[in-house]
N, CA, C and O of each residue as an XYZ file, in Angstrom:
232
protein
N     -17.456    -39.632      5.388
C     -17.866    -38.494      6.150
C     -16.864    -37.426      6.580
O     -16.936    -36.210      6.403
N     -15.839    -38.198      7.229
C     -15.031    -37.774      7.698
C     -13.587    -37.101      6.163
O     -13.024    -36.008      6.208
N     -13.443    -37.854      5.376
C     -13.032    -37.129      4.330
C     -13.464    -35.878      3.862
O     -12.808    -34.847      3.714
N     -14.861    -36.139      3.611
C     -15.346    -34.651      3.412
C     -15.106    -33.622      4.294
O     -14.967    -32.506      3.793
N     -15.018    -33.742      5.586
C     -14.701    -32.694      6.408
C     -12.989    -32.204      6.406
O     -12.373    -31.144      6.519
N     -12.700    -33.475      6.232
C     -11.051    -32.773      5.550
C     -10.710    -31.821      4.950
O      -9.926    -30.909      5.214
N     -11.923    -32.264      3.296
C     -11.908    -31.327      2.463
C     -12.052    -30.134      2.792
O     -11.240    -29.235      2.575
N     -13.157    -30.030      3.374
C     -13.936    -28.449      3.765
C     -12.523    -28.304      4.527
O     -11.545    -27.817      3.960
N     -12.509    -28.531      5.184
C     -10.957    -27.662      6.850
C      -9.665    -27.377      5.707
O      -9.030    -26.327      5.807
N      -9.336    -28.349      4.657
C      -8.458    -28.444      3.777
C      -8.628    -26.914      2.490
O      -7.679    -26.413      1.888
N      -9.960    -26.521      2.391
C     -10.733    -25.915      1.737
C     -10.048    -24.051      2.224
O      -9.245    -23.172      1.910
N     -11.039    -24.407      3.104
C     -11.114    -22.941      3.918
C      -9.615    -22.567      4.573
O      -9.293    -21.378      4.597
N      -8.691    -23.587      5.109
C      -7.368    -23.287      5.402
C      -6.781    -23.116      3.910
O      -6.119    -24.146      4.041
N      -6.550    -22.820      2.980
C      -6.412    -22.709      1.382
C      -6.727    -20.977      1.084
O      -6.024    -20.040      0.705
N      -8.356    -21.151      1.528
C      -9.255    -19.300      1.218
C      -8.272    -18.286      2.313
O      -7.871    -17.136      2.139
N      -8.084    -19.191      3.448
C      -7.459    -18.314      4.599
C      -5.973    -17.755      4.251
O      -5.687    -16.561      4.334
N      -4.859    -18.996      3.762
C      -3.627    -18.470      2.965
C      -3.901    -17.480      1.732
O      -3.192    -16.473      1.709
N      -4.942    -17.659      0.595
C      -4.804    -16.552     -0.166
C      -5.396    -15.291      0.457
O      -4.662    -14.311      0.323
N      -6.504    -15.078      1.083
C      -6.774    -13.573      1.403
C      -5.785    -13.286      2.751
O      -5.852    -12.305      3.493
N      -5.074    -14.152      2.827
C      -3.731    -13.586      3.497
C      -2.914    -12.737      2.583
O      -2.626    -11.542      2.513
N      -2.651    -13.828      1.905
C      -1.430    -13.122      1.051
C      -1.601    -12.112      0.031
O      -0.634    -11.521     -0.449
N      -3.435    -11.773     -0.507
C      -4.092    -10.998     -0.882
C      -3.788     -9.620      0.024
O      -3.363     -8.583     -0.485
N      -4.068     -9.777      1.401
C      -3.911     -8.906      2.261
C      -2.334     -7.940      2.364
O      -2.063     -6.745      2.481
N      -1.668     -9.024      2.264
C      -0.175     -8.237      2.200
C       0.303     -7.836      1.383
O       1.355     -7.202      1.464
N      -0.417     -8.113      0.148
C      -0.470     -7.276     -0.877
C      -0.685     -5.859     -0.934
O       0.038     -4.888     -1.154
N      -2.027     -6.053     -0.643
C      -2.502     -4.794     -0.517
C      -2.076     -3.698      0.637
O      -2.271     -2.512      0.374
N      -1.498     -4.058      1.914
C      -0.488     -3.461      2.508
C       0.139     -2.916      1.685
O       0.019     -1.700      1.538
N       0.969     -3.640      0.929
C       2.354     -3.612      0.328
C       2.316     -2.261     -0.441
O       2.845     -1.196     -0.122
N       1.538     -2.570     -1.564
C       0.848     -1.345     -2.214
C       0.399     -0.084     -1.439
O       1.064      0.951     -1.478
N      -0.649     -0.188     -0.796
C      -0.906      1.296      0.211
C       0.158      1.879      0.922
O       0.193      3.084      1.171
N       1.144      0.971      1.306
C       2.257      1.946      2.082
C       3.300      2.174      0.860
O       4.008      3.138      1.148
N       3.673      1.584     -0.503
C       4.305      2.349     -1.156
C       3.662      3.596     -1.836
O       4.288      4.521     -2.355
N       2.001      3.438     -1.726
C       1.524      4.682     -2.572
C       1.790      6.137     -1.796
O       2.133      7.256     -2.178
N       1.411      5.469     -0.358
C       1.636      6.458      0.776
C       2.894      7.204      0.637
O       2.961      8.432      0.698
N       4.043      6.292      0.418
C       5.501      7.228      0.718
C       5.676      8.159     -1.009
O       6.113      9.304     -1.126
N       5.411      7.660     -1.645
C       5.128      8.054     -3.325
C       4.212      9.174     -2.764
O       4.871     10.124     -3.186
N       3.134      9.766     -2.096
C       1.917     10.651     -2.065
C       3.516     12.175     -1.155
O       3.948     13.286     -1.461
N       3.756     11.101      0.009
C       4.959     12.126      0.824
C       6.074     12.395     -0.276
O       6.503     13.530     -0.068
N       6.560     11.958     -1.093
C       7.455     12.120     -2.154
C       7.115     13.186     -2.557
O       7.803     14.137     -2.187
N       5.941     13.463     -3.460
C       5.587     14.259     -4.433
C       5.396     15.742     -3.055
O       6.193     16.671     -2.919
N       4.428     15.566     -2.433
C       4.216     16.688     -1.055
C       5.240     17.579     -1.048
O       5.220     18.804     -1.165
N       6.697     16.343     -0.803
C       7.812     17.259     -0.121
C       7.916     18.087     -1.513
O       7.757     19.292     -1.710
N       8.295     16.857     -2.568
C       8.811     17.698     -3.463
C       8.222     19.253     -4.490
O       8.796     20.018     -5.264
N       6.560     19.116     -3.869
C       5.650     20.247     -4.091
C       6.170     21.789     -3.211
O       6.271     22.943     -3.627
N       6.396     21.255     -2.006
C       6.859     21.986     -1.168
C       8.305     22.922     -1.340
O       8.349     24.080     -0.923
N       9.303     22.352     -1.913
C      10.110     22.584     -2.374
C      10.184     23.555     -3.444
O      11.061     24.395     -3.644
N       9.156     23.320     -4.086
C       8.882     23.924     -5.808
C       8.876     25.315     -5.499
O       9.491     26.244     -6.022
N       7.673     25.272     -4.091
C       6.875     26.484     -3.736
C       7.987     27.136     -3.203
O       8.234     28.322     -3.420
N       8.785     26.263     -2.387
C       9.820     27.301     -1.589
C      10.475     28.046     -2.392
O      10.787     29.211     -2.144
N      10.790     27.321     -3.619
C      11.975     27.995     -4.806
C      11.271     29.174     -5.316
O      11.974     30.184     -5.303
N       9.876     29.356     -5.837
C       9.123     30.125     -6.462
C       8.817     31.602     -5.352
O       8.615     32.775     -5.669
N       8.873     31.094     -4.289
C       8.886     32.382     -3.000
C      10.261     33.264     -2.996
O      10.537     34.464     -2.993
N      10.838     32.267     -2.998
C      12.628     32.732     -2.818
C      12.819     33.582     -4.892
O      13.759     34.350     -5.100
N      12.212     33.373     -5.596
C      12.639     33.843     -6.980
C      12.058     35.214     -6.861
O      12.697     36.209     -7.203
N      10.334     35.288     -6.171
C       9.962     36.192     -5.939
C      10.638     37.021     -4.880
O       9.986     38.065     -4.887
N      11.493     37.122     -4.064
C      11.977     38.037     -2.701
C      12.979     38.542     -3.763
O      12.970     39.773     -3.755
N      13.998     37.947     -4.840
C      14.679     38.279     -5.467
C      14.524     39.104     -6.097
O      15.555     39.679     -6.446
N      13.337     39.602     -6.563
C      13.162     40.866     -7.546
C      12.933     41.820     -7.763
O      13.031     42.230     -8.919
């Protein structure tokens, strides 16, 4: 009986470790996506500003 309990505990610890790893990966991907989004937004704003400057030059 004790062996079964040890196996259950070990399995649960493995599941927790796997979920923690997956959570870390998900978080890293979310951070990367947010950084990429901010970069694209900045580039878009810069392009809009350049477009407005060209309009003003005409």
